C-alpha positions in Angstrom: 143.9 -63.6 37.2 143.9 -63.6 40.5 146.0 -65.9 42.4 145.8 -64.0 45.9 143.8 -66.6 47.8 146.5 -69.6 46.2 147.6 -71.3 49.2 151.5 -71.8 49.2 150.8 -75.9 49.3 148.7 -75.9 46.4 150.7 -73.7 44.1 153.9 -76.0 45.3 151.6 -78.6 43.9 150.8 -77.0 40.4 154.3 -76.5 39.9 155.3 -80.0 40.7 152.5 -80.7 38.3 153.9 -78.6 35.5 157.2 -78.9 35.4 160.1 -81.5 35.4 162.8 -79.2 38.3 161.8 -75.9 39.7 164.7 -73.9 40.9 164.5 -70.6 43.3 167.3 -68.3 42.6 168.5 -65.0 44.6 169.4 -62.2 43.1 173.2 -63.2 43.2 172.4 -66.3 40.6 172.7 -68.5 43.8 170.6 -71.9 43.7 168.5 -71.6 47.2 165.6 -74.1 46.5 165.5 -77.0 44.4 162.0 -79.0 43.7 161.8 -82.1 41.0 158.7 -83.5 39.8 159.5 -87.0 38.5 161.6 -90.0 39.1 163.9 -89.3 36.4 165.7 -86.3 37.3 167.0 -87.9 40.4 170.0 -89.0 37.8 170.9 -85.5 37.3 171.9 -84.9 41.0 169.3 -81.2 41.1 169.8 -81.5 44.9 173.7 -81.1 44.9 172.7 -77.7 43.8 171.7 -76.0 46.4 174.2 -73.4 47.3 176.1 -73.4 43.4 175.6 -70.5 41.3 173.0 -71.7 38.9 175.8 -70.8 36.0 178.4 -73.1 37.3 175.4 -75.9 36.9 175.3 -75.6 32.9 177.6 -76.6 29.9 180.1 -73.8 28.7 177.7 -73.3 25.6 174.9 -72.6 28.0 176.2 -70.0 29.9 174.6 -66.8 28.0 171.1 -68.5 28.3 171.5 -68.7 31.8 172.8 -64.8 32.1 169.8 -63.9 29.8 167.4 -65.8 32.1 168.6 -64.0 35.1 168.1 -61.1 33.6 164.2 -60.9 33.4 162.8 -58.5 35.5 159.2 -57.9 37.2 157.7 -56.1 34.4 159.2 -57.9 31.1 156.4 -58.6 28.5 157.3 -62.0 27.1 158.8 -64.3 28.7 161.3 -67.2 27.1 162.0 -70.5 26.9 165.5 -71.2 26.6 167.4 -74.9 26.2 169.8 -75.3 28.6 172.4 -78.6 28.6 173.6 -79.8 32.4 176.5 -82.6 32.4 175.4 -85.6 34.1 177.6 -87.4 36.4 177.7 -90.3 35.1 178.9 -88.6 31.9 177.2 -87.1 29.1 174.2 -84.4 29.1 170.8 -83.5 30.1 168.6 -81.0 28.1 166.0 -78.7 29.9 163.8 -76.1 28.8 164.0 -73.1 31.4 161.5 -70.0 31.7 161.9 -67.8 34.9 160.0 -65.3 36.6 160.3 -63.1 39.0 159.5 -63.2 42.6 159.4 -60.5 45.6 163.1 -59.4 47.2 164.9 -59.9 43.8 164.2 -63.7 43.6 163.6 -65.6 40.7 161.5 -68.6 40.1 162.6 -71.0 37.3 160.5 -73.1 36.2 162.0 -76.0 33.9 161.0 -79.2 31.3 163.2 -82.1 30.6 163.6 -82.1 26.7 164.5 -85.8 27.1 161.1 -87.5 25.7 161.3 -85.0 23.0 165.2 -85.7 22.1 163.9 -89.4 22.3 160.9 -88.9 19.9 163.5 -86.7 17.5 166.1 -90.1 17.6 163.3 -92.2 16.8 162.2 -89.9 13.7 165.8 -89.3 12.3 166.6 -93.2 12.8 162.8 -93.7 10.8 163.3 -91.3 8.2 167.1 -93.0 7.5 165.7 -96.5 7.7 163.1 -95.3 4.6 165.8 -94.1 2.7 168.3 -97.0 2.7 164.9 -98.7 2.4 164.2 -96.8 -1.3 168.0 -96.8 -2.2 167.7 -100.3 -2.1 164.5 -100.6 -3.8 166.0 -98.7 -6.6 169.3 -99.9 -6.5 166.7 -103.7 -7.3 164.9 -102.0 -10.0 168.2 -100.9 -11.6 169.8 -104.2 -11.6 166.4 -105.8 -13.1 166.0 -103.4 -15.5 169.7 -104.0 -16.7 168.6 -107.9 -17.0 165.1 -106.9 -18.6 167.5 -104.9 -21.4 170.0 -107.1 -22.3 168.1 -110.0 -22.0 168.9 -112.0 -25.9 164.7 -113.3 -25.3 161.8 -111.5 -26.2 160.6 -110.2 -22.9 157.3 -108.2 -22.8 155.1 -106.8 -19.9 151.3 -107.2 -20.7 148.1 -105.9 -18.7 146.2 -108.5 -17.4 142.9 -107.1 -18.0 143.3 -105.7 -21.5 146.0 -107.7 -22.7 148.1 -104.6 -24.1 151.4 -104.5 -24.2 152.9 -102.5 -21.7 156.7 -102.5 -22.3 158.7 -104.5 -24.4 162.9 -105.4 -24.2 165.3 -104.8 -27.2 164.9 -108.6 -27.8 161.5 -108.5 -28.2 162.1 -105.4 -30.6 164.5 -107.5 -32.7 161.9 -110.7 -32.7 159.2 -108.5 -34.0 161.6 -106.5 -36.3 160.2 -103.0 -34.6 163.3 -101.1 -33.6 160.7 -98.2 -32.6 158.1 -98.3 -29.3 155.2 -98.9 -31.6 154.5 -102.6 -30.2 153.5 -100.4 -26.6 149.8 -100.3 -26.4 149.2 -103.1 -29.1 147.5 -105.9 -28.3 149.6 -108.9 -27.1 147.5 -111.6 -29.0 147.9 -110.0 -32.5 152.0 -110.6 -32.2 151.3 -113.6 -32.9 149.3 -115.8 -35.9 145.9 -115.8 -35.5 146.0 -119.3 -35.6 148.2 -118.9 -32.4 146.3 -116.5 -30.7 143.6 -118.9 -29.0 146.3 -120.8 -27.8 148.1 -117.7 -26.3 144.8 -116.4 -25.0 144.1 -119.4 -22.9 147.8 -119.7 -22.1 147.3 -115.7 -20.7 143.8 -117.4 -18.2 145.3 -120.1 -17.1 148.7 -118.3 -15.6 146.5 -115.2 -14.5 144.4 -118.8 -12.5 147.0 -120.9 -11.1 149.3 -117.9 -10.8 152.4 -120.1 -11.7 154.3 -120.4 -15.2 152.8 -121.6 -18.1 153.9 -122.4 -21.4 152.6 -123.3 -24.8 154.3 -123.0 -28.5 152.7 -120.1 -31.0 154.3 -118.8 -34.2 155.0 -115.2 -35.6 153.3 -113.8 -37.9 154.4 -114.5 -41.1 156.3 -117.3 -40.4 157.1 -120.9 -39.5 159.2 -120.6 -36.9 157.6 -122.2 -34.1 158.5 -120.5 -30.7 158.1 -121.2 -27.1 155.5 -118.7 -24.8 156.2 -119.0 -20.9 154.0 -116.6 -19.1 154.1 -115.8 -15.1 152.2 -113.1 -13.5 153.2 -110.4 -11.0 151.0 -108.0 -9.4 151.5 -104.2 -8.1 149.3 -101.2 -7.4 148.2 -100.9 -10.6 146.9 -104.8 -10.2 148.2 -107.9 -12.0 150.8 -108.0 -14.7 152.2 -110.7 -17.0 155.5 -111.3 -18.1 156.0 -112.8 -21.0 158.8 -114.5 -22.7 159.0 -115.9 -26.0 161.9 -117.9 -27.4 162.4 -119.3 -30.5 162.4 -123.1 -30.7 165.4 -123.9 -33.2 167.4 -121.7 -30.9 166.2 -123.2 -27.9 167.0 -126.8 -28.8 170.2 -126.1 -30.5 171.6 -124.6 -27.1 171.1 -127.5 -25.8 172.3 -130.3 -28.5 175.7 -128.6 -29.2 178.3 -130.3 -27.3 181.5 -128.6 -26.7 183.9 -130.7 -26.8 186.4 -128.2 -24.9 183.9 -127.9 -22.2 183.3 -131.6 -21.9 187.1 -131.6 -21.9 187.4 -129.3 -19.0 185.1 -130.8 -16.5 186.5 -134.2 -17.1 189.9 -133.0 -16.3 188.8 -130.5 -12.9 187.3 -134.4 -11.5 189.8 -136.6 -12.8 190.2 -139.1 -10.3 194.6 -138.4 -10.2 196.0 -135.4 -9.3 196.7 -133.5 -12.4 198.8 -130.2 -13.4 199.6 -128.6 -16.2 202.6 -126.4 -16.7 204.6 -124.4 -19.2 208.7 -126.3 -20.2 210.3 -123.9 -17.6 208.1 -126.1 -14.9 205.7 -123.2 -13.8 202.2 -124.3 -12.7 199.7 -123.3 -15.3 196.1 -124.9 -14.0 195.9 -128.1 -11.1 192.3 -129.7 -10.5 190.8 -130.9 -7.4 192.5 -133.9 -6.8 196.2 -132.6 -7.5 195.1 -130.0 -4.7 194.1 -132.3 -2.5 198.0 -134.2 -2.9 199.4 -131.2 -2.3 197.2 -130.1 0.6 195.8 -127.4 -1.0 192.7 -125.6 -0.1 192.9 -123.9 -3.3 194.6 -123.3 -7.1 195.5 -120.2 -6.2 198.9 -121.5 -3.8 199.9 -123.5 -6.9 199.5 -121.6 -10.5 202.1 -119.9 -10.7 204.1 -121.8 -8.9 207.4 -123.5 -9.7 206.8 -127.3 -9.7 210.1 -127.7 -8.2 209.2 -126.9 -4.9 206.7 -129.8 -4.7 209.3 -132.2 -5.6 211.3 -134.0 -2.8 214.6 -133.8 -5.2 213.5 -130.5 -6.3 215.7 -129.6 -9.6 216.7 -133.5 -9.8 213.8 -134.7 -10.7 212.4 -131.7 -12.8 215.4 -132.3 -14.8 214.7 -136.0 -15.9 211.0 -134.9 -16.3 211.6 -131.7 -18.0 214.7 -133.9 -20.7 212.3 -137.0 -21.6 209.4 -134.4 -22.4 211.0 -131.7 -24.0 212.0 -134.7 -26.6 208.7 -135.4 -26.9 208.8 -138.7 -25.0 206.0 -139.4 -23.0 207.1 -140.5 -18.8 205.3 -143.0 -17.6 205.2 -143.8 -13.5 207.9 -141.9 -12.8 208.6 -142.6 -9.0 209.5 -139.9 -6.7 208.5 -138.1 -3.6 206.3 -134.6 -3.2 206.0 -132.2 -0.6 202.9 -131.4 0.6 201.6 -127.6 1.7 202.3 -129.2 5.5 205.3 -130.3 5.0 204.9 -133.6 4.7 206.1 -136.3 2.1 203.7 -138.0 -0.1 205.3 -141.5 -2.3 204.1 -140.5 -5.8 203.9 -141.7 -9.3 204.1 -138.8 -12.5 202.6 -139.7 -16.0 203.3 -136.8 -18.6 203.2 -136.1 -22.1 204.0 -133.1 -24.4 201.4 -130.4 -26.0 202.9 -128.9 -29.1 201.2 -125.7 -28.8 201.8 -122.6 -29.8 202.8 -122.0 -26.3 204.4 -125.8 -25.5 203.0 -127.2 -22.5 203.8 -130.2 -19.9 200.7 -132.6 -19.0 201.5 -134.2 -15.7 199.4 -137.2 -14.1 200.1 -137.8 -10.4 199.2 -141.0 -9.0 199.0 -141.5 -5.2 201.7 -144.7 -4.3 199.9 -144.9 -1.1 196.7 -145.3 -2.1 197.6 -148.3 -4.5 199.5 -149.8 -1.9 196.6 -149.9 0.1 194.1 -151.1 -2.3 196.3 -153.8 -3.2 197.3 -154.8 0.2 193.0 -155.2 0.4 193.1 -157.3 -2.7 195.8 -159.6 -1.8 194.5 -160.8 1.9 194.2 -163.9 1.7 190.5 -165.4 1.7 189.8 -168.0 4.8 190.0 -171.3 3.6 187.1 -173.4 4.7 188.8 -176.5 4.1 191.6 -176.3 5.8 190.0 -178.9 8.4 188.2 -180.9 6.0 190.5 -183.9 6.6 189.5 -183.8 10.2 186.0 -184.5 9.9 186.5 -187.9 7.9 185.4 -190.9 10.2 184.2 -188.6 12.8 181.0 -187.9 10.2 179.4 -189.4 7.6 180.6 -188.8 4.2 177.1 -187.2 3.1 177.1 -184.7 6.0 180.6 -183.5 5.0 179.6 -183.1 1.3 176.7 -180.9 2.2 178.1 -178.8 4.7 181.0 -178.4 2.2 178.0 -177.2 -0.3 176.3 -175.1 2.0 179.7 -173.6 2.3 180.0 -173.2 -0.8 176.9 -171.0 -2.0 177.3 -168.8 1.0 180.7 -167.9 -1.0 179.7 -167.5 -4.0 176.5 -165.3 -3.2 178.7 -163.4 -0.1 181.0 -162.6 -3.3 178.5 -161.8 -5.2 176.6 -159.5 -3.1 180.2 -157.7 -2.3 180.5 -157.2 -6.2 177.1 -155.9 -7.1 177.3 -153.4 -3.8 174.4 -155.1 -1.9 172.3 -155.7 -5.3 170.1 -158.3 -4.5 168.5 -158.5 -8.4 171.9 -158.0 -9.9 173.3 -161.0 -7.5 170.7 -163.0 -8.4 171.6 -162.3 -12.3 175.1 -163.2 -11.5 174.8 -166.0 -9.9 172.0 -167.8 -11.7 169.2 -167.9 -9.7 166.1 -165.8 -9.8 165.4 -163.7 -6.9 162.8 -165.4 -5.0 165.3 -168.3 -4.7 167.8 -166.0 -3.8 166.3 -164.6 -1.1 165.0 -168.2 -0.1 169.4 -168.4 0.7 170.0 -165.1 2.0 167.6 -166.4 4.9 168.7 -169.9 5.0 172.2 -168.3 5.8 170.7 -165.8 7.6 172.7 -163.5 5.7 169.4 -161.1 4.6 166.4 -160.0 7.7 163.2 -161.2 7.6 162.4 -157.8 5.9 164.4 -158.1 3.3 162.4 -161.2 2.5 158.8 -160.2 2.6 159.8 -156.7 0.3 161.3 -158.8 -2.2 158.1 -161.8 -1.8 155.6 -158.4 -2.2 157.1 -157.1 -5.1 
């Protein structure tokens, strides 16, 4: 191509359009002119390169590439791009791809293109690839967990195709239920796995589950067996279409699991939520277990803060209190209401009563019940509060008002007191209070309105009921 008629201004515009930075290099490798084609190159500080050697403006690993670019001759047949890194004034590096062309007067024209956009694209591509790999690994872990759950489930679990009703997969529980140790179940029609009399009901179950998308259940029997089983089916969808997840549970095993009561479990649950503090220790006083109320008394947040610790640590008189308790319990004599104080984790003291018994197991144990005396004192004080005597000034009314009015006011006061006491005892249950007072609910609500104890809404709601 002939560019002899190309003006210098036009060439400069063309160069600025096809490159991000252009350098005119002298024969000694010194930068004589700099031109940048985009604003983003301003951060590189290209204008400060004027008068410097080009090789001094790059990082150490790029110096060899600069030497190769400076060695370009006018008759060089193939010009190669070189990746060069420039240090940024603010830190970091800027990647630029250069090619050099020999000019007249032993000068070189270096044309550079910024690799920032390409590096950003590569970085995003790497991040996307890493994210996909993490998602794939997470899905593999989920699949492995569900595969283990599927294989180890004691119930019979089967995967059934929603169109052909063919068995796709069966776990070990299903093989044991159908007495099929091999893989002959896979590929069979699921409806053939139940008694002919139950096939219509099972097929209706599958159709309903597919239509509603909910878990559906029915009862069926196995071929040659009178044992009823519960069949539940749910639908999930994959790329290959909808499939059924079918679970089959023998009815007898299902009911026995709910009817059998483990006394040890019930006792353990009872002691865990006992309203008083409860501790289990060995004969040396080492705490083996503590319930929630016991932890609250001692100011603990976890049972591990007390388990393994000596009970003496929590008693205000330490070895003295433990000696009294241990002496009685070792003789298998129950301890009742032993008054002492305990130290909480925060250092406070709390008055308590301790009762205990001896358990003659293979490993003898002490069961200690700890009761907060402050709580009991508050309850006693609340119960012993003197009730107001509405008749204290009754004698002062004699002579001022007729006896008929005095008696009427007295009856009203007694009625009000009885109603308020009944409501307090029944925790504001109006039906129970009416029954306790021997009144109908309507009569009770009339009196409540008369004494201003209930609102108009309460009366209306009861009347509507």
